[in-house]
LOSEDO-383738 format. One record per residue: x, y, z of N, C-alpha, C, CB in turn. Coordinates in steps of 0.2 Angstrom, whole numbers, plus 5000, padded with zeros to 4 digits. Atoms other than C-alpha are relative to their C-alpha. Glycine has a CB too. Layout:
// LOSEDO-383738
XYZXYZXYZXYZ/...
This chain:
// LOSEDO-383738
500850014998511150425055499550044997499950005008/500549925001509650535047499450005004499750024991/500750014996508350575058499450054998500350025008/500549965002506850675055499350015005499849974993/500550004996505650735068499350044998500450025006/500449955001503950825064499549995006499750004992/500550024995502750875076499450054997500250035008/500549955001501050975074499750055006499549974997/500149954996500551135084499550025000500450045000/500549965002498751165085499650055005499549964997/500449954997497851325093499350025000500350054999/500849994999496151355099500150055003499549955003/500149934998495651515104499349965004499850084992/500350024996494451465120499450055002500549995004/500749945000492651545121500050015006499249984998/500349974992492351645135499250005002500350085002/500949985000490351625133499949925004499550014990/500150064996490051455146499249985000500350005008/500650014998488251495145499549944997499950054998/500350055004487751375131500349935000500050024995/499650054999488951235137499649934998500350005008/500250055001487851095135499649994993499649985007/500250005008487151135118500649994996499750084997/499449985003488951165112500349925001500550075005/499650055000489350985119499849954996500149985006/500750045003487650905110500650024993499050065000/499849975006488550995094500749944999500150115001/499550044998490350895099499849934999500250025007/500350095001489350705100499950014994499449975004/500250025007488550755084500449994995499550044998/499150005004490350785075500249925001500750055006/499850065000490850615083499749954998500149985003/500650055004489350525075500349994995499350034998/499649995007490250575058500749965001500150114998/499250035001492050535062500349935004500550065001/500050074998491750375072499649944997499850005007/500650055005490350295063500150004990498950035002/499950005007490350355044500450014996499850044998/499349995006492050425039500449935001500650075003/499750085000492750255044499749954993499849955008/500350055003491550165035500050024993499450005003/499949975007491650275018500749984999499850095000/499550045005493550235017500049944999500650015002/500250084999493150055021499849994994499549965005/500250005006492150065005500550044994499350015000/499750005005493450154995500649955000500250075000/499450045001494950044999499749914998500450015007/500250055001493749904997500049984993499549995004/500150015009493249944978500750004996499550084996/499450015005495249964973500349955002500550065000/499450075000496049804981499549955006501050035004/500550034996495249654990500649985007499649924995/499549994994495849615007500649975000499649985005/499550074998496849455005500750064995499849894996/499449985003497949564991500350055002499950014994/499749964997498149685002500649995005499550035002/499750034992498849595016500549984996499549935005/499250025004500149525003500450074999499749964990/499649944998500649705000500450025006499550064999/499849994994500849745018500549965003499450005003/499550084993501849565025500750064996499949854995/499349994998503549655018500150075004500450014995/500149904996503049845029499749985008499150074995/500350004994502249745044500350025006499949945000/499849974995503649795055500050085001500649974999/500149914997503249995052499650005004499950064994/500649964995501649975061500049995007499449974997/500150014993501249965078499649925002499550075003/500650065000500649805087499449984998499849995004/500650005002498949835086499550014995499950025001/500149985009498949905067500249904997500950084996/499950085003499849725065499449955000500749965004/500350054996498749625073499150044995500150015010/500750005003497149725063500149984992499850075001/499750025007498149705046500049924998500750035000/500250065001497949515050499449994999500349975003/500850025003496049515049500050024993499350035004/500149995006496349565032500149944997500350064998/500050055003496949415029499549935002500749984999/500450064996496049285041499250024999500449985009/500849984996494249375042499850024992499850095007/500249995006494549435022499250095002499749904995/500649964998493549605031500450065002499649965006/499549924999494349805033499650025006499950074993/500249994995493149805048500550035004499749955001/499949984995494349825059500750085000500349925002/499749945003495449965049499650075002499950004992/500149945000495450145055500050044995500250025003/499949965006495450305045500850024998499750055001/499450015000497150315049500549974997500150005004/499550065004497850165044499850014993500049915003/500350015008496650165027500450074997498950014999/499749945005497250335022500849985001499850095003/499250055003499250255024500149974996500449955004/500150035005498750135014499850004993499949975002/500249965009497750225000500850044997499250095002/499449955000499250325002500749984995500349995008/499250055001500950215000499949964996500349975006/500150065006500250094989499850024996499549945000/500249965005499450234978499349954999500550004993/500750045004497650134977499750034998499649975002/500449965002496850274972500450074995499550025007/499649955002497450444963499950045004500150024994/500049964994498150564973499750064999500850025003/500549924999497250724979500350074996500050045009/499849965003497450874969500650035000499650035000/499349964999498650974977500649945004499850085006/499250034996499750814984499649975006500950075004/500150054994499550694999500250065006500549934998/499649964994499650805015499750075000500950004999/500349925001498850955009499350025000500150024993/500849975001497051025012499750034993499950055004/500349975005496251034997499550074999499749944998/500349934999495551194990499249994996500550064995/500750014999493751224989499849964994499750075002/500250035005493551174970500449934997500150044995/499750075003494551014969499549945004501150005003/500550064999493350874971500049934998499450034998/499950075003494050714966499949945005500850004996/500050064995494050554976500750015006500149914994/499549964996495750594983500050045005500350014997/500049924995495450764989499449985004499950104995/500350014992493950705000500349955003499249985000/499650044995495050555006500450055006500449954997/499449954996496250705012499550045005500750074994/500449964996494850815020499549945004499550064995/500350054996494150655028500549995007500049934996/499650004994495850635037500250075004500649964997/500049934997495950825039499650015005499950044996/500549984994494250835048500049955006499350014998/499750034993494750695059500450015005500149965000/499549984995496150745065500050085003500549984996/500349964996495450915068499650005006499750014996/500550024995494050855079500349995006499649954999/499650044992495050735088500550025003500349934999/499549984996496350835093499850075003500850004996/500349924996495350985101500249975007498950034998/500150024993495650985119499450045004500650025004/500750014998493751035123499449994996499850055002/500850045002492050995120499550054996499649985007/500549955001491251165115500250014992500050075005/500050005008490651165096499350075002499749894994/500749985001489751325095499649994993500150065001/500250035004488351325084500250024992499450005001/499550015008489251425066500349954999500550044999/499450045001490651335068499849904998500550015009/500650085002489351165070500050004993499150005003/500449995007488551215055500450004993499750075000/499649975005489951255044500449915000500650085004/499650075004490951075048499349964998500549955008/500850055001488950975045500150034990498950055006/500149995007488851075028500849974996499850085000/499650055003490751005024499949915000500850025002/500150065001490350845030499649974994499849985006/500650035002488650825021500450004992499250065002/499849995008489650875003500549955000500350074998/499550075002490950735006499749965000500549975004/500550035001489550635009499749974994499750025003/500450015007488550664991500349974995499750084998/499350035005490350664982500149895001501050075004/499850064999490650504990499349954997500249985007/500550035004489050444984500049984994499650034998/499949995009489150474966500849964997500250094998/499350055003491150394967499649935000500749995007/500150084998490550224975499549984995499749995008/500650035002488950214966499849935003500150014992/500350054998488350074977499350005006500549965003/500549984998486750144985500350005007499349954998/499849974994487850205001499850045004500450035001/500549954996486750345007500450035005499449955004/499749964996487950435015500050065002500350004998/500349954998487450595013499350015005500050034995/500549994994485950555022500249975006499349984999/499650024993486750465035500450055004500549974998/500049954997487550605039499750065001500250005001/500449944999486250725039499449965007499750024992/500450034994485250615051500549995007499749914997/499549984992486850615063499950085001500950004998/500449944998486250815063499750005003499850034997/500549984996484750795067499549945004499650054994/500150074996484450615076499850035007500849945000/500250004990483750615095500449975003499449965003/499450044997485250585105500050035007500850004996/499949984992485150565123500650005003499849965005/499549994998486350595136500749944999499950035007/499550034999487250435137500249984993499949955004/499850015007487350415118500550075000499249994994/499549934997488250605121500549975003499750055005/499350044996489350515133500349954996500049965007/499650115002489750335123500550054996499349924992/499749995004490350455107500550055000499550004996/499549974998491150585116500649985002499950015003/499450054998492250455125500449974994499849945006/499850045006492450365110500450054996499349974996/499549965003493250525102500550025000499850044999/499649964994494350585116500549924997499650025010/499650034998495150405114500349994994499749955003/499850025004495750425098500550025001499750014995/499349974999497150545105500050005006500150084997/499949994992496650555124500650065002500349925003/499949955000497150725123500150045006499750024997/500049994991497750785142500450084999500749915005/499749934998498350975147500849955005499250065006/499150034995500350915152500250045003500749974996/499649944997500951095157499650064999500850004997/500149925001500551275160500550045001499450025003/499649944998501551425158499650044998500650014998/500449925001500751595159499449984997500350054994/500949985003499451635147500349924993499750124994/500050055004499851465137499849935003500849994996/500250074996499151285142500349964993499049985003/499550065003500351115134499449964999500749965005/500450055000499050995128500449954995499350024999/499850075004499650825119499849925002500750015001/500050064999499250645118500249954998499749984999/499650055000499650475117500549994994499749945000/499750005007500250485099500850034999499650024995/499449955000501450625103500649975006499850085001/499450014994502050555119500549934999499649995009/499550065002502550395112500650014995499649944997/499450005005503550495097500450035006499950054992/499449984994504450605112500449935002499550045008/499850074997504750445121500849954995499249955001/499450035001505650355107500650064996499749934995/499649945003506450545099500749985007499650095000/499449994996507450545118500449935001499950025007/499550094997508050345120500550014993499349894999/499550005005508950385103500550075000499649994993/499849944998509450585107500749975001499550045005/499450014999511050525113500349984996500249975003/499750055005511750415099500050064995499449934997/500049945003511250565089500850055001499450035001/499749954997512350685099500949974998499850015009/499450035002513850555095500250004995500049955002/499849975006513850575078499950044997499849984997/499849915002513850765078499350034997500750014993/500649965003511850805073499850035008499249944994/500249964993511350935085499350034999500650065002/500749984999509650975078499549964996500050094998/500650065005507950895070499650054999499649925004/500349975003506950985061499149985002500249994993/500650004997505051025068499350064997500350015008/500649975002503251075060499750035006499649954996/500449974995502451195073499150014996500550095003/500949975005500351215065499550025006499449914995/500549954997499251335072499350044997500550055003/501049985003497351375067500050095004498949925005/500349944998496851575066499450004997500450064997/500650015004495151605061500150044992499350035005/500049965008495551735046500650015000499750074998/499349975004497051815036500549965001500350085002/499550045002498051665035500650034996499549944996/499649965007499051745020500550055003499450054996/499749954997499451895029500349985006499650055000/499550034994499951815045500549974998499649965005/499350025002501251715035500350034997500049944997/499649925004501751875025500450025006499450084998/499749954995502051955042500849965003499450015006/499550064998503051795050500649994996499649945000/499450035004504251755036500350084999499749964991/499449925001504851965034500250015005499850084999/499650004996505251955052500449945005499750045004/499550065000506351795050500450025008500649994992/499350004996507851885059499950035007500650044996/500149964995506951995071499649945007499550084997/500350054997505951835078500649935004499449974993/499750034996507551725080500450035002500149974998/499649974997508551855087500049985010499850074997/500050014993508851805106499649945002499750055003/500350084999508151625104500749965003499849954990/499750064996509151475111499849954999499950015006/500250055000508951305106499449974994499949995005/500350025007507651325090500150054998499249984999/500049945005507651435074499649984996500750014996/500549995002506351495065500250004990499650075003/499950015007506451425046499650044995499849944999/500449965004504951485037499449975001500250024993/500550015000503151485036499650004996499850035003/500250025008502051405023499249995002500449934996/500950024996500151385022499849945002499450024995/500450075000498851245024499950025009500549924998/500049974992498251335042500750044999499949945008/499349964999500051415048500449945001500050055006/499650064998501451295047500750025000499949934995/499349964998503051355055500449955000500150035007/499150045001504751265051500450025003500350004995/499449984995505951255064500349955001499850025007/499550044999507551195068500049995006500550024997/499849994990507551125089500649965000499549965006/499350064998509251075096499749955005500850055004/500250064997509150905102499950015008500649934999/500049984993509650965120499350035004500550065001/500649974999507951055121499549954999499950044997/500550065000507050875120500049965005500249964995/499650064994508050805134499449995006500850045004/500749984994506250855146499650044997500350055006/500549975000504650915146500150085000499649985004/499949944998505051075155500450034995500350015007/499549985005506551105143499550014994500649965000/500049965007505551085128499450045000500049964995/500149965000504251175135500150064999499849995001/499349934999505251325140500050034992501049965003/499649965009505951345121499550004998500549954994/500549965002504351345114499550035003499849974998/500049964997503751445125500150074998500149995003/499649955001504851575122499950044992500749985001/500250015006504551545104499650034998499949954998/500749995004502851565102499950075002499449945003/500049925000503051745112500150044996500350025005/499849965007503951805098499749994995500549994997/500650015007502851735084499550045001499749934999/500849984998501151785095499950084999499949975009/499749945000501851975095499850024995500650025000/500349985005501552025079499349994996500450004996/500550015002500251955074499350025003500149955000/500549964998498652025075499149974999500250074995/500750065000497251895068499849965007500149934994/500050054996497351795084500050035007500649964998/499949974993497051925100499549975004499850085000/500550034994496551795112500550015007499749914999/499550014994497151805130500349955001499750025006/499950044998497451655133500249924992499349995006/499950055005498351505118499949925004500750014995/500050084999497951315121500349964994499349985001/499550035007499151215110499949935001500850015001/499950075000499051045107500549994994499249964998/499550035004500450945100499949934997500549995002/500450055004500150815087500849954995499350064994/499650005005501650725078499649984993500649945003/500350035007501450705059500649944998499950074993/499750065003501650555051500550014996499649964997/499750015004503050505040499949954995500550025002/500250065004502750415025500749994993499150024997/499350015004504450325016499749984994500649955003/499950045008504450235000500049945002500650004995/499950064996504050065006500349944994499249995003/499850055005504649994988500950014999499650014991/499449995000506250074991500649965000500150035004/499550034997507649954990500550015006500449994997/499649984996508549915005500649975001499849995005/499550024999510249875012500249945000500150025004/500250084998510549675011500749985005499949944991/499750034993511349595026500449954997499449985006/499850065002511749445015500850034996499349964996/499449975003513549425009499849994992500649955004/500050015007513849454989500349964997500050044998/499750035003514549314980500250014992499649955002/499649985007515649364965500449954996500650055001/499750074999516249234955500450024993499449925000/499449965004517949274943500549924997500550075006/499650075002518949154931500750035000499749974992/499449955000520749204933500649964995500350005008/499450045006522349154923500349985007500650064993/499550014994523549054932500550035002500449944999/499349974999525049154931499650055008500450064991/500549954995523849264944500349985006499149985002/499950024993524149154958500850005000499649925003/499250014999526149144955500250045006500550044994/499949984991526449264970499550035002500550055001/500449934996525549364983500150074997500350015007/500049945001525949524975499649994993500750035002/500350035008525149464958499250015002500349914996/500850004999523449424968500050095002499649925009/500049934996523549594979499750024994500850045003/500249955005523549694963499549994994500550014998/500649995006522249614954499450015004499949954994/500549974995521049614969500050065000500049995006/500049944999521449794971499750024993500850025001/500249995006520849804953499349994999500249974995/500650015000519449724955499450065007500049925001/500349974995518949824973499850084995500750015008/500049945005519349994960499449994998500650024994/500550015002518149934950499250025001500049955000/500549994994516749904963499850075003500349965006/500249934998516850074970499950064995500450035004/500349955007516850174952499349995000500349984992/500749995001515050114952499649985003499849984995/500450014994514450094966499550075003500549985007/500449934998513850294967500250025005499349995000/499749984995515150324979499749965007499850084999/500250024998514250214990500449965006499749994997/499750084999515450074994500850065002499949924992/499249994996516950224999499750045006500750044995/500049964995515950275014500249945006499350055001/499950054996516250115023500449944998499449985002/499550045000517349975025499849954995500349985007/500550055003517049825013500549935003499950014990/499450045001517649655018499949934997500349985005/500150075006517949495006500349965003500249994992/499850065000518549325008500149984993499649975003/499950045008519349224993499949955002500950004995/500250064997518649054992499949974994499350015005/500050035006519048934977499549965001500649964998/500650045004517648854968500249914999499950054989/499950075000517748654968499849994989499449955006/500050035009518048604949499949935000500850024994/500150085004517648434939500649995000499649994993/499450005002519348354938500249984995500349975004/499750035006519348274923499350044992499849885003/500450005008518548334904499749965000500349984995/500250065002517848164904499450005006500749935001/500549984994516948204922499650044997500250045005/500349925002516348364915499349974995500750074994/500450045005515648264899499349985001500249954999/500250034998514948144909499350055003500449965003/500649964995513948264921499550054994500650075007/500449975007513348374904499549964999500350014994/500650055004512548214897499649985005500249934996/500550044993511648154915499450024995500050045011/500849995002509748144910499650035007499749934998/500249954993508748274921499249984999500250114999/500650024999507148214925499350025003500249975002/500749965002505848344921499850034996499850045002/499949995006505248444910500150094999499449984996/499749925000505648634916500250024992500750025005/499949975006505748734900500850025000499550055000/499350005001507348754892500150084999500249964992/499749904997507348944891499350024997500850054995/500449945000506349094890500050074997500150015005/499649965004506549224877499550065000500349954993/500449945001505749394878500050024994500250055002/500049965008504849434863499550055000499849944993/500149934997503849594870499850035005499650034998/499949964994503949734882499450044997500750045002/500649955003502149834879499950045009499149944996/500449964993501649974891499550034997500450055004/500649985002499849984890499850055003499749955000/500049934996499350164894499350034997500750064997/500549965005497650244890500250075000499350005002/499749935001497350424890500550045004499550054999/499449964998498650554896499850005008500050084995/500250004992498650524917499549965002499750075002/500650034998497350414917500349955005499549964995/499550074995497750294933499549915000500050045011/500350075000497250104932500749955004499849974991/499550084996498149934941499849954997500049985009/500050065004498649804930500049945005500650004995/500050034994497949654940500249924995499250015005/500050035002497549484931500050014993499749985002/499849985009498049464912499949924997501150024998/500350075003497549324898500150034993499149985003/499949975009497949334878499649934999501050014995/500750015001496449284869500249994993499550055003/499949995007497049234850500550065000499450004995/499549975002497749394844499750075005500250004991/500349934997497049514858500449975007498950044999/499849994992497649534876499550055004500750034999/500549984995496449574891500350005006499449955001/499849974994496849664907499350005007500350074997/500450004998495849654922500350075005499849935002/499949954995495749844931499950005007499550034999/500250004994495949844950499850065004500649965003/500249944999495850024951499350005005500150044994/500850004997494150084960499650024993499950065008/500249985006493550114940499849924999500750044995/500450075003492349944935500249984994499350014999/499950025005493049894920500549954999500150044997/499450035004494449794909500250034996500049944998/499649965003495749844898499949954994500750015003/499650035005496049764881500350024993499749964998/499749975006496949794866500649934997500350075002/499650065004498049694852500549975002500250014994/499250034998499449584854500650045001500249954994/499449975001500449704848500150085004500150024992/500349954996499749824861499650084999500550005004/500449955002498949944849499349995003500050014993/500750004999497049994849499749995010499749944994/500250034993497149994869499050045001500850035007/500649954998495350024875499449945005499550034990/500350014992494149994891499349954997499750095004/500650045000492549864892499750025010500449914997/500250004994491549944906499549965002499950035002/500450064995490649824919499650025005500549955004/500549964997489249864929500449965009498949974997/499750024992490349754946500750024998499849915003/499349995002492249764948500449935001500350065004/499850055000493249634942500649975003499950004994/499750034997494449514950500549944996499649995005/499550055004495149364940499650004992500049905004/500350015010494849314921500449935000500450104992/499650065004494949144913499650004995500149935003/500350025006494649094895499549954998500549994997/500450065001493149004889500049974994499350035001/499850035008493448994870500450074998499249984992/499749955003494249094857499750075000500049994995/500249934999493149254859499850005005499650034995/500449974995492549244875500249985007499349975000/499650024994493149244895499550005004500450055003/500349984995492449234911500350035004499749975003/499749974997492749354924499750015009500250054997/500349994992492349344945500050065002500549965005/500049954997491949484952499949995007499650034999/499850034993492549434971499450045003500950025003/500549984994491549554982499150024997500450085005/500549985001490049594972499549915000500050064993/500350074999489749394972499749984994499650015005/499950005006489849384952500349994997500050034999/499650015007490249314937499950004994500249975000/500149955007490249404921500249964993500550065000/499950035009490349304902500150054997499449974996/499849945004491249434891500349974994500650045004/499950005005491249444873500550054998499450004997/499349955000493149514871499850024994500849964999/500149975005492749564854499550074997499849964997/500849935000491049674855500050035006499049964999/499849944995491549734871499349975007499950114996/500550014995489949654878500049945005499450004996/500150054996489249554893499549964998500050015005/500550065004488249394887499749965005500549934996/500250064993488049294904500150055006500649915002/499749994995488049324922499649955006500150095000/500350054995487849214936500350025008500449904997/500249984994487449254953500349945006499150025001/499850084994488449144968499950035008501149974999/500349984991488049144987500650035002499949915006/499549974998489749204992500550024995500349975005/499449995005491349294986500349974996500250015001/499850035006492149224971500650014999499750014994/499249995003494049214969500149974993500649965006/499650035004495149124958499449954995500649955004/500650025005494149064940500549974995499650074996/499850045004494648934928499549944997500649975002/500450045002493748844913500349944997499750034996/499750065003493948664908499449954997500449965006/500650065002492848534898499450055002500249905006/500849975001491348654896499850035007499449934998/500249984993491448694915500250075003500249955004/499549954995491948834927500249985005499950055001/499950024995492748804942500350065004500649944999/499849934998492748944953500249995009499350074999/499949984993493448984972499550035004500650035001/500749984996491849014984500249995006499349974998/499950024991492349025004500249955001499250005005/499450074999493748905003499949934996499949985008/500250075005492748764992500450044994498949984998/500249995007492848734973499449994999500349954995/500650015003491348764965500049984993499650055001/500250025008490948674949499449994995500349955001/500649985003489748734937500150014994499750065002/500249985007488948754921500050074998499549974999/500049935002489048914909499450065004499950014993/500649964998487248954917500150015008499349964997/500149984991487748944936499949935002499350055003/500350064997487048764938500649965004499749964994/499350054997488248694952499849934999500049995009/500050075001488848524947500349965008500549994994/499750014993489748484964500650045002500349925000/499649964994490848554977500549975000499750005007/499350044998492748504979500350045006500650014993/499249974993493948534997500450024994500749925006/499149985003495348634993500550015003500050054996/499450034995496948605003500050075005500749984995/499949924997496948805009499450035002500350054994/500749955001495548895014499950074997499750015005/500149935002496249045009500350004991500550045006/499950015008496548984991499950074996499349954996/500249945006496649134978499750004994500650024999/500150025009497049074960500149945000500750034995/499850065003496748914952500249994993499549945002/500050025007497048824936499749944998500749994996/500350075000496148664930500349984992499150005000/499650015006497248564917500049925001500950045000/499750045002497448394911499549965008500950024998/500550044996496048324925500450035007500049894999/499749994994497048414940499950055002500650005000/500149924998496848574950500650015003499250035005/499449974996498148684954499850075004500650034994/500249944997497948814967500650055004499449985004/499349964995499048954978499650025004500650074997/500349924995498749054994500750024999499750005011/499549955001499949184998500849965000499950065006/499350024999501549065003500049924996500250015010/499850075002501148884995499649984994499849945005/500350015006500748794978499649945002500549984994/500050095000499548624978499850004994499549965005/500250055006499148514966499549945003500849964996/500450054997497648404968499649964995499550045004/500650035006496548284959499350025002500149904999/500749975001494848344954499549985006499749984992/500350004995494048274969500250025007499949955000/499849964995495248374981500549965004499550025004/499650034997496348244986500850014997499749935002/499549975001498148314987500849954997500150035007/499250055002499548254977500750035001500149974991/499349934995500948384980499850075004500650044992/500049924999501348544988500650045000499750035007/499349984999502748654987500050065004500250024993/499849924997503348794997500750014999499950005009/499149974998505048905001500050065002500550004994/499949964997505349015010500250064998500249995003/499749965006506149134998499350044998500449954992/500349975004504349144990499449995004500149974993/500550004996502949205000499450055000500350015005/500749945003501749344991500049964994500150094999/500250015003501349224980499250034997500149955002/500549975002499949294967499649984995500250054998/500650055006499249204950500549954999499850044991/499550055007499849054940499749984997500349935002/500250015006499648974926500249924998500350064995/499750095000500148784918500050014993499549925001/499950005007500848744900500049944999500550044997/500250055001500648604891500549935002499950014994/499650054997501948494900499850005008500750014998/500350014994500948514916500550035005499849935002/499549954996502348644923499650065003500550024994/500149954997501748774934500450085000499949985006/499749925000502048974933499850035005499850064995/500349954992501849074950500350055001500149975007/499849935001502149254950500150015008499350054995/499749974993503049314967499850095002500950004999/500149925000502349504969500450035005499350025002/499649944994503549554985500749974998499849985011/499550025001504849454978500250004991500049925003/499949975006504649524961500549934995500550085002/499750055004505049354952499249944999500649975005/500350055004504249204943500349954999499850024994/499850064998504449034947499649974995499849985008/500250075004504148874937500249955003500349984992/500150084996503748704945499849974997499749995005/500050055005503948554938499349965001500849955001/500450015000502348444934499949965009499849984994/499850044996502848324949500150045006500549974998/500149974995503048464961500850025003499649965004/499250014998504948414964500550054999500249944996/499349955003505948534955499650074998500449974990/500549925002505548734953500950034996499650065010/499549945000506748874945499750044999500450014995/500149924998506649064947500150014992500750045006/499749995007506649104928499950074998499749974995/499949935003506349284928500050055008499350024993/500049954993506749424943500150064996500649995007/500349935001506549604945500750014994500050075008/499749995006508149614933499850004994500249975000/500450035005507149534920499450054997499749945002/500749965001505849684921499549995005499749994992/500650024995504749614934500150055005499949925004/500349954995504049744944499249995003500150084995/500650024998502649674955499749974995499650055002/500550035006502149554943499349965005500549934994/500850034996500449494947499649934995499350084999/500450045003499449414933500649974998499550034994/499750055004500049264923500049974996500249975000/500350025005499749194906500249944997499950054996/499850035005500049044895499649964994500349965004/500250015007499649024879500249954996500150034996/499650085002499848824876500050004991499649925003/500150035009499248844855500850024997499350054996/499349955003500948984852500749975006499850105003/499549994993502048944868500250055004500449994999/500049944996501849094875499750045007499850044995/500049984994502149164890499850065002500449995003/500149925000501349324897500150025009499250034996/500049984994501749414914499750084998500949995004/500249945000500949574918500050045009499150004997/499949974995501649704931499750075002500450014999/500549964998500549794942500450075002499649965005/500049934996501649944948500150044994500750015005/500049985006502049994930499749984994500550025000/500350015008500849944917500249964997500050044996/499950055005501749824908500049944999500550004998/500250075001501449664900500549984995499249994998/499450055002502849544896499849934997500449975008/500050075003502849404881500649974999499549994994/499450054998504049264883499949944994500049955010/500150065003504249134868500649955004500250014992/499850064996504548964878500149934996499549985006/499750085005505648824873499849935004501250004999/500150074995505048664880500549945000499249964999/499650054998506148534887499649925000500350025008/500350085001505648344882500649965002499749974992/499450034997506648234894499849925002500250045008/500250074999506548044895500449995009500449944993/499850024994506547984913500649925001499350005004/
């Protein structure tokens, strides 16, 4: 069992000047306004511009167990309320980072940016850093120079975010108002308390010249760690890696050089803790901490205090008489898409020659060869644990005549008889340009894709993947449908806009303003069918609403209309209805719980992508039969968009994760019931 534990240790010099305490507390309250109100709203706008709330919840479903119960409830609001209002800075940062919803900061995630690093990711990293730095303080006294420095940084972030988001946000102005607005004592106390609740920092222990503080997040981590210490000891592991981070006002690089040069002297005589290296980013001390030292608060604090005594001695840049330390756990960011070991049995089917079963020795020799082959190709993992196998017979058809009769029995559905890869296209823009491939469509000899990143655009190219170019839009696109051989309609969900776009010229020829957010869109019989607030709006190409049809699910996302039928999906089910809303059939299967987009073919079969399961299923036109026709092994990697070209019988699927488009020739099966 591998165990990593990380902590942050912030050290603040406490001012001896208490004459201006009221003014200093007011400074803290004004900073709290930014941390509590404005910064969360900025990050909500960032994530909202990158992905819809419904889609984000789909991504989170396989990983809900990694969130706390409160966070899980907040994430469920994404789906139920289609709103980001319940998400705070910490969870938005985590989602942006782990799902790669925006380009990473210049120096990478988790590193404070340099002064000249001013990308969107850099400012997200700054927001998280300042939130933690302010929330983890053990006092509310902010001197004037420190206050001015903080707000200069806050205003710069607001200015750049206004330019990045381009939505009339005016965050720079709001931050400036927080700095200068009238603030009474009740308001001051309110925001002080709200900021303290983020971490609830308390003094836990005082030892000589050092006071130890930590908040609830550190307390939870410590309790969890202690609960598994005994298991770690039984497995032979004796240490955990810890980061201790503290801040000095100046000469950070000099301090780091001094500490690293004195590594052996610092470690001499220490017990239970070993200094490894000091790194930049304030001052980060990497140490190995013995598990024994974590068993009680007293032992932990005594160990760290002894260590800090040796650390502080050679440092001349922090000449304070007393040191206040705040301990904070560092979040671990694992790769959520990493394959997990399956607890399900693996079934291997073999055809054996009859003489293998003549004696037990022959059977054992054959099984030994199979096991050796499995171990050889398992990258060594199969040699680290026992493999238990059970040999089972497969029931055979008794006679050749029975086999022939079964093979000739009529099948009462029209699922395709074969799907053959035609093209595998990597759709890349200029070097390292970031975009997210979402919905897709094949229109004549051109392919069009929705870019679901923070940019407002579509990507188009020739059917062979050449001549890749962008069509800039004034709104962020989400869903797409073909209108005619040269025109598409695009729904811009949160902008409540539908755009009519000429693909050849790249020009917007029409705009329809809707009453609410618009999701899935389809075109049939010279009409647009659009999902708006849980209902289906039928309109002409000017936006005139002809009628409104009830939908079987309030969380309907994507739709298609064909042969006077509506087929639609939410994240777990497929519905087929008449165009008056009457339900014909419903398909759901516990294996497929992350449905994303759908399309239909000439026979009425329904093709649906499952992004969480990395698969594409096809359902018969009566909803009674289905087949999983494409899987991860076929090249699917978070498949989202799917389109069926009925003229050429070509199926197209696009992968969000690696920006690839897969085109397949589909051979239809025509059966007689």
